[in-house]
N, C-alpha and C positions, 0 to 999 in steps of 0.2 A: 239585337244581336243576330248573327248570321243563321239563317234557316237552310237546311239541306235542300238541294234540288234533286231531280230524279237521278242524276248521275251519282251524286253522293250516296243516295239511298241504295242504288243498285250495287255500287262498289262495296259498301259496308255489308250488305246482306250476303253478297257472294263470298266475301272474305270469311264471314261467320260459317257459312256452309262448308267452305273449303277446309277451315281449321277443325270443324267438327269431325270431318272424315279423317284428318290427320291424327287427331287425338284418338279416335276409334282404332286406327291402325297401330298407334303406339301402345295403347292399352292391351291390344291383342298380340303384341310382340311382332307385328309385321314390319315395324320400324324400330331400329335400334335407337338408343339415346343419342348416339353420334349423328344419326340421320335426322332425328327429330329436332336436335338443337337449333339449326338455322331456321326451321319452320316455326318453332315456338318463339324464337327471338323476334321474328317478323311480326309477331302478334303481342309483343310486350311481355312475354312470360319468361321469367328467370327461375332457375332452381337455386334457392338460397340454403342457408344452414339447416333450417327446420322444415321448410315447406316451399311450395312455389310462391313467387311474388309476381303479381300482375300489376303492371304500370298502365294507368288509364290516361289517355291524351286529353288535355284541357287546352285547346288552341288559344294562344295568347292570354291564357289565364281567365277566360270568361265562361261562366256557368249560368244557366237558368235555374230558377227555383225547382222546376220539375227535374232537371238533371241532378241537382244536389240531393233531392229526395231519393232518386234512384240509386245514387252512390250510397246513401244511408241504408237502403234496403239490402244492397249487396253486402255491405259491411256486417249487417245483422245476420243475414242468412248464410253467407259463405265465408266470412272472416270471423274475427273475434270481437266484433262490435265497434270497430273503429277503422279509420284510414289515415294514411300519412301523406301530408302535402309536402311537395319538394321544392327546391330552388328553381327547378325547370317549370314550375306552375302546373305540374302533373299531380296525380294521386296514386299512391301505391297501397295495394292490399298485400299483407305479408304472410297470410296463413290460408293459402288457396289450395284446394284439392284439384288435381289435374282433370278428373272426369267432370268437374263442375264448370270448367272454364268456358266451353261452348255456350252453356246456358247463360253465363254471366255476360259474354259478348253479345248474345242475343238481347238480353235486357238493356245493355248499353246502346245497341243499334236502335232499339225502339224509341230512345230519347235523343237520337242523333249524336251518339258518342261511340268511341272505339278505342283500341289500343294499338293501332297500326303505326309502325315506325317510332314507337317509344323505346325501341332497342335496335340493335344492329348497326352496321356500317352504312348509314343512310342519313338523309337530312332529318333531324329530330324535330320535336315540337318547336315551332316558331314562337318566340316570346316577345313581349313588350312589357310596359309597366302596368301596374294594377289600376292606375288612375287614368288610363287612356280614354279619351273622349270627354273627361270631366275635369281634368286638372286645370287649376287656375293659370298655370304658367305654360300651358300647352299651345304650340304653334299650329298644329294640325292633328287631326285624329289619325294615329298610325294603323288602326285596326283594319281598314279596307286593304291596304297593301300587305299587311300581315296575312290576311285571309287569302289574298291572291297568291302569295307565296305558298301558303298551305295547300291550296288546290293544285298548284303547279308541281309541287314537290312530292305530293302523295302518290305513291306507286309509280313515280316517274322511272321508267326502266333504265334510263341511262345512269341514274344516280342511286340505285338500290344496293350497289356493291362497291362502295367507295373504299379507299384504303383504311378509313377509320370513321367513327361517328362524326357527324357534322352539325354544328349548332349556329343558328342565326337569330339575332335580336335586333329590334327596331326601337328607336327613341324619337319622340317628336316634341319634347318639352325643353324648356331652358335648362332644367336640371335632369341629368340622366339618372333615371331610376330603374333602368333595365340592364345595367352593367354591360353595355355594348362593347366596351373596350377589351373585354376578356372573352369574346366569342370568336368562332372561326370567321364569321362575317358579322360585323356590326354596322348598322345603318342609322345615320342621323338624318331626319327629315327637317327641312326648313324651307322658307320662301324667300325669293330674292325681292328686290325693290319693286319689281313689276308684278309681284304676287305669284310667280310661277313656282310650283313645287319642285324642289331639287333634293338630291341625295348626296350625303357625304359618306363614302364607303370605306370602312376599315377592314383589314384582313389580317389573319395570323395571330389573333389573340387567343388566350386559353390559359387554363390553370393546370392542374395535374402535376405530373412528374417534372415538367419543364414549364413553369409559369412565365407567360409573356404578355405584355400589353400590346394590343393590336396597333398596326400602322395604317395611316390613311393611304389608300391606293388611288382614290379618285374623288375629287370634289366637284360640285356643280353638275352632277349627273341628272339630266331631266328624268322625272319620275317614270315616263313611258318606257325607259330603257332598264327598269329594275330587273325584270326577268332575264333579259339577254345578258346583262352584265354579271348577274349572279351565275348564270349558266356558263359564261366564259371562265369565271373563277373556278367553278367546279370542274370544268373540262381540263383546265391546266392542272389542277390538283389530282384529278383522276388519272391523268397521263403520267405525272412525275412523282406523285406521292409514294412513299415506300410501303411495300406490302410484305417485306421480309422481316420486319421488326415492328411489332405493334406499339412499342414505346417510342418509336420514331416515325410513326405513320400519320400523325396529325398535321394539318396544313401549316401550323405554326413552325414546325420543324423544317418543312420545305421552304417557307418564306425566309426563315433564318439562314438556311443553307445557301439559297440563291441570292439573298439580299432583296429588299423591297423593290429596288429599281429594276432589277432583272426580272423579278416575278411580275411586276407591273407591265413590263414590255411584252411578256408572254401573253398576259391577259388581254392587253390592248390589241395584239395581233389576232388573237382568237375572236375577240369581240367585233373587230372590223368585218369579219366574215358573216356575222349573224345579227348585227344590231338592227338592220333594217328588214329583218325577216319576220316570220309569224309570231315570234316571241315579243315583238313590240306591242306594248299596251295601247289601247285606244281609249279615248274619253268615254265611249259608250260602255266598254268593259269595266272601266273604273266606276262609272255611274251605276252600273248594274250591281256591283258589290257594295259600293258606298251607300246605296239606297237602303241597305239592311242595317246600317249603323246610324240612322237618323236619330236626333235627340228625342227623348220621350216628351210627353206633354207637361213640361214644367209650368209652374205657376210662380213666376218671379215675385219676390217680396221686396217692397220698397221700405226704406227706413230701418229703424232699430227695433229689434224684438225685445221689448222691456221684460217680458216674462222670462225669456232665456237668461237675461242678465240677472234677474232675481233668483233664478234657480242656481246659477253659479255662485251667488252670494250665500244662499241658504245652505248649500250642500258642498262643503270643501272636497269631498271625495269625487263628486261629479265634476267639479271644476278641474281637479287634477286629471281626471280621465279626458275631459274635453281638451285640455292643453296638450296631451300626448297622442290621443287616439283619433282626434277629429281633424281632418285635413280640409284646406280651402277648396271650394268648388267654383267653376266658372259662372254659375248662375246664382244670382243674389238670392239669399234665403235658403240655400241648400248647402250641404256638406257631404264629404265622404268619410265614412267611419271604418277604422281598422279594428277588427275583432282579434284580440291577441290569443294565439294558441299556446302561449307560454305563461301559464298561471303560476309556475314555480316548480318545485321538485317533485310534485305528485303526477306530472304529465310530461312525457317527452316532447320537445319542440316539434311542432308540425302535426302532432297527433290530434285528431278530432273524432269524437265518438259519434255513433249513428244518431243518438238523441240530439247532440249539438248540431249536427248537419241539418236535421229536420227543423230545429229551432231557427237556424240561420235562414233556411228556405222560407219559413213563415215570416221572419222579419223582412226579408227581401220583398215580399209581397205586401206586408202591412205598412212598412215605412218607405218603400221605394217602388221600383217598377219591375220587380221580379228578377233582378240580375245580381250576381255575386261575382267577385273577382278573387283570384289567388295571387298573392304577392310573392315576389322573389324571396322575401324574408320568411316565407312559410306561414304567413297570416292570411286571414280572409278579410275581404273588403266589401262593404255595402256602398256602392258608388253614389247613390242619390238619396240622401235622407234630408227631409225638411228640418230646418233648424228648430222649428217649434216642436218636433217630435224626438229630439235628441235625448231629452231627459227620460222619456218613456222607454226608448230603446236601451239606454244605459241601465235602467232598472232591470229589464228582462235579461240583458246580456250578463249583468253581474250575477243574477240568480243562476245562469247557465254556465258560469265559470269562464266567460269569454270577454271579460271587461277589465283585465289587469291593465293598469295605466302605465305600461312600460315600453310603448312603441319607441324604438330608437335608443333605448337605454340598455345597459349592460346585460340585464336579464332577458332581453329580447333576443335570445341566442339562436343563431342558425346552426343546425346540426344534422348530419346524416344519421341513418339508423345505426351505422357502425357495426361492431362485432357482435352485437346481440342478435342481428339478423343476417347481415351481409357476409357472403362467403369470401369476398375479396378483402374485407377489412383486416387490418393488423391489430386493431384495438377497439374497445368499446367507446362510443361517443356519448350515449345517453346517461350513464352514471356520472360522467365528468360534467355534463351540462347540469344535472340535478345537484351535484355537490356545489357548483358555483352559484346556482340559483338559491340554494339554501344559505350559502355564505352571504349573499346579497339580497336577502328578503326584505330588508328595511327600505320601504319606498322613499322615505325622506332622504336616506343616504344615496339611493340611486339617483334621485332628482338633483341632489347636490353635486354628484359626479357629472351629470349632464349626458348629452348625446355621446354614445360610445358603442361600437359594434364589436361583438365577439362571435367568432365563427369556429366550428369544430368539424374536422374531418377524421374519419377512422382509418384512412389510408391515403396514399399519394394520388389517388384518382380525384381527390378534392371535391367530392360531391357537396361538402359543406362550405366550399369556397373560402377555406381558411386563409388563403393567401391575401385576400382583399378585406379581411376583417381588421379593424383597428388593432385588435388582439386576435391572433390566430392560434389554434391548437391543432396539432397533427399527431394522430396516433401512429406509433412506429413499433416494430418488433425488435427486441434485443434479446437474443438467445432464448426465444420462446416466451418472454415476458412482455407485458404491455407497458410502453413508456410514451411520454408525450413531449413533443417539441413545441416551443413557444416562439411565435413571431410577433413583432410589433411594428406599427407604422403603416399597415396596409389600409387601403381605402377604395371604395367604389364610387361611381359617379363621375362628374366632369373631371375631377382630378384623381382618377384612379391610380393606385400605387400598390406595389407588392410589398408585403411585410418582410422584415429581415429577422433571421433566426438569432436569438440572443445567446445561445450557447447549448451545452449538453441538455439532453432530455430529462424529464422528471417522472417519478413514479405516479401512479394514479392518486395515491394518498396525498401527494404533495401539491397537486395542481391548483386546488382552490386557494391554498395559502399563498402560492406563487402569484396568482392573479391578484390577491389582496395586496401583496407587497408592490406589485406593479402599479396598482391604483394609488397606493400611498405616495409613491414617488411622483406620479402625475399631479396629485392634489397639492403636494408641496412645491412643485416646480412650475406649475402653469401660471401664466399671466392671466389677468382677469378676462374671462370669456374665451380663453384660448382652447380650441379643440385638442383632443388627445393627439391626433396625427401631427398637428403643428408643434405641440410641445416635444414630441419625439424628434421631429426634424430639427428643432432648435437646440435641444440639449444632447441629442444622440442617444445611443443605446447604453453607454457606459454607466450612467447613474442607475438605470434599471438593473443592469447586470450586477453591479456592486451590491445593491440591496438584496437581490434575490439570492445570489450565490454565497455572499458572505454570511447571511443569516442561515442558509441551508447547512453550512458547515459547523455552525455553533452547536454545542451539545444541548440536549433537551433539558 
C-alpha cells in the first residue's frame, strides 16, 4: 500500500499544527463558532447532536494493521470504545471532545492518516472497491490512479471551495462494486485490444434529494489524461454550478439543466486548453505510484485442497460462512474474506469496537500481509487469506462477533447513524435496522430469500444510499414525528437503478412488518433463481402495494 513521501508528511504535520492553533483560539473565544465552522470542516470535524464527530479519511478504503490499531486506540481513549465505518470507506468517531482533536490528528499523522477534506465543499475521499488489486474479475488495479487523484486533489487551491461537496469513484473490474454510476464523477478503467489503459468517464451521478444515474461524457480516454480531464470537469462545474441554493448546487443539477451534450461541449473546450499541459501523466509518474501497489509475496497453490473440502463437510456453519463471506482471489490458493459488521440487532451496522479493530489488525498480519479494506457496504475485508487458513480465521472471527454469514443478504444492512447522532437527520436509522435484523434472524430463511440489499437513510442526504438498495428506507419528518418511506427496485453495480416509492410512509413500529410482507410477495412471485430487482421489474409495484397497504388497513 502507499507510503507517505516527505511532501505528504510535511502537509499533514503542518495541518495538525495549524488546527491546534485554531482550536486554541476557539476555546479561548478568540474565534466565534461561525468563524470556526469552515476551519473545523476542513479537518473533518462536525458538531452533531451530542458531541463533535470526527471523520477520518481512509483513501480508497485501504488500511494497514498499524493504522487500524491506532484507530482502535483513539476509539478507546477519546470516544466510547468504537468507530463507525461509512459507505464512503471512512471512519467516524461520534463522541469527540474539541480540545482533544489536535492530539487525535497528531496520532493519525504518526501513522500516515488524516481527516483532511472529509468534509466541506471540496473533492472528498476518492473511493474504489474493497477487492481492488485482488479481485478475480479485475482488469487492472485501480489504486494507483486513485492515489494519483488523491494527491492531486488534496489541498488543491482551485477546488477547495466548490459549489458543493464532490465525490469520485473508480472501478476496474467486470462487475462494478464501487457504485460509480451514482458519483459526481465515475471512472471505469479498461484495456483496449492493444493493451492500452483507457477510461470511461461518467458525470452527474448522485443520490440525495435529486437522485440521478450518471451519464457517460467520454469513452476511450487515454489514462495519461485522467487529471486534465477531471480538472476540466471541475472547472466547468466551478464556473457554472449554483452557489445560491445548496439543494441545487451539485454537479448533477448542472448537468441536468444544461443537458449532457451541452455540458460535454463545455468540458471538451476547457480540456482542449489544458490536456497537453503539466497535468498530463507520464509513464514515470504512474510507475512511481504503482510501484507501491505491487503484489505481496504470494505462494500460489496448485491442485485441490482436500483438507479445506473436509472442513466444509464437517462444519456446516463454516460452509455457510464460506459460501457468503469468502470471495474469489486472482491468485490460486488465496481468497478474500469479508468480516461482517452486521451481527444482528445488538450492534448498529458499520460499528466496530476497539477490541474488534485490534483483532482484525492481528488477523491481517497472521493470515495475510498486514492489510485491511473497508467496503462500500460498511464491512471489513481481509484481501489475502490462504485457503488453508480460512477455517482458523473463521473460528477466531466467530468468537469476536465478526463472522455472521450474511454478506449480500437482507440483514447485511447499509445504514447511516441517523437521528441518534446526526443533527441533519429527520429520523432514526439504527432502531429500524435492528428491528428488521431481529425479524430476519433466522439464517436459513435469509439464505432461502437469497441475495437482497436493504439500505436505510435517516434523511434526504442519502448517506445510507437508500435509493440504490433493492429495498430502500428513508426517514422523513411528518409534523414532528418520524416516518419511513419505502422504495423498491433499486440496484447498484453494472445495472444500477433507482428505487421507486411504493406509497405513503409508515411509522417506525410498522416498518419491520412491512418489509416482511414485501419479502412474502417476492417469494410468492419470483421465478426460480430470479433476483428481487428482476421480480420487481417484471410484476411492477402493485402486488407489493396491495399486500402492504391492504393489510395495514385491517383491524388488529
